[in-house]
N, C-alpha and C positions, 0 to 999 in steps of 0.2 A: 218851066223857068229855070234859067242857069242858077247854080249854087251862089255864084258871087253876086248876081242881081237879087237874089232873095235874102242874102245877108244885108246888103245895102238897104233894101226895102225894110227889112226888120229894124234896122238900126235907125232909119228915119222915123219909124212908128215909135220905138223906145224914146227917141228925143222928144217926140210930140207928148208922149205920155209921162214924160219926165221920170222915167226909170232909169236911175243913174247906174245901177249895177248892170242891168242889160246893155244900156248904151256904151258903158266903159268897156265891157268885155268885147262887144261887137266893133267898136271903134279900134281896139287894139288888133282885133282880127283882120278888119279891113286894111289896116296899116301893113300888117305881114303879107297879106295877099298883094298889096301894091308893091311892096318891097320886093317880092319874088318877080313880079311882072316887070319892074325896072331892071333888076339883075338879069333878067333873061330876055330883055328887050321885047316883050310881048305886048300887044295891044289888050288882049283879054286872056284870062286863064280859064282852061276847061275845068269840068267838075272834077276830074281825077287830080288836077293840080291843086284846086282848092281844098279837096278833102286831104291831100298830102300836108299842106299847110296846117290845117286843123288838127291832123293827128300829131304833127311836130309840136304844136303849141299844147296839146294834152299832154304830151309826154314830159315837156318842160314843166308843166304845172304839177304834175304827179311827183318829179323830182323835188320841186320847191315844196310841196306839201310834206314830204318826208323830212325835208331840212327843218322846216318850220316847226313840226312836231318834235323833232329832236332838240330844237331850242326852246321849246316851251312857249310857242307863239301861235296858240291855237287860233286866235282871231284871224291871223293871217292865212293859216291853213284852211280855215272855213271859207275864206274869201276865194281861194284858189279852187276849192272844191265846187263852189257855186258857179265859177267861171268854166269849169269842166262840164258841168251839167248844161250849161247854156250851149257850149261848143257841140257836145255830143248829139244835140238836136239836128245838127247839120250833116251828120254822118249817116251813111247807109246803116240799115239794121244789121247789126252783127249776127254771124252764123252761130248756132249753138255747138257745143263740144260733139254732140252726136253727129250733127251734120258734118263737121270737120273730119271726123272719124271715118265717115263713109267715103270722104274724098281722098283721104289718106289711103285707104284700102285699095281704091281705084288706082292711086298713084304707085302704090307698090307693084300692082299687078302690071301697069303700063311699063314701068321702069324696070322691072324684073328684079328688084331689090332683093338681096338675100341676107345682108348684114348692115351694121351700123356705118360701113365703109361707103355705102350707097345713099347716105343721109342727104347729100348734096343734090343727087338726081332727084329724089323724092320731093325734097322741099321745092325745087324749081317747078316740078309739075303742079304741086299743091299750091304754091304761090300764085301761079297763073289762073287756077280755078277759083282760089278764094278771092283774088283781086280787091284787096282793101277792105274785105267784109268781116275780118277777124283779126285778132291781136297776134303779131308775128311770134311772140314768145310762146303763146299758148299753142300755136300750131307746131312750133319747134319742139316743145315738150311732148305733144302728143305723136309726132313722128319719131321722136327718140323711144318713147314707150312702145310703139308698134314695132320699131326695128329690133329693140331688145328682146321683144318676145318671139321673134322669128328663129 
């Protein structure tokens, strides 16, 4: 089942179950997917597109959590954390740091990287292999660590 259809189905189920938190989060997510479809003039969004929307929403919520906690609004930060947990259920399983390190080692060999100057080439190869299954910042940090050790 397409990710977009799964979200729609889960939204309907949440509405029937009168689960306000889940239905609210999924309603907002559905609206963001629809906005992307309208902006790009698409009939449907593939799973990669929906995943990109979800990751963008999670990142925005993480920024909001940071701001709410600085402002002493823990109840709002907790609400955002709950919504992140709901949205993460629709993302593919993330790779572990060890799995990423193996891919980085392969990418360094493929690209012939010898120093930090080659980071862009290594990142390009790793990003293609990771394909949205790992946090970009984590991948970047691990690549820097590997290239610094060369």
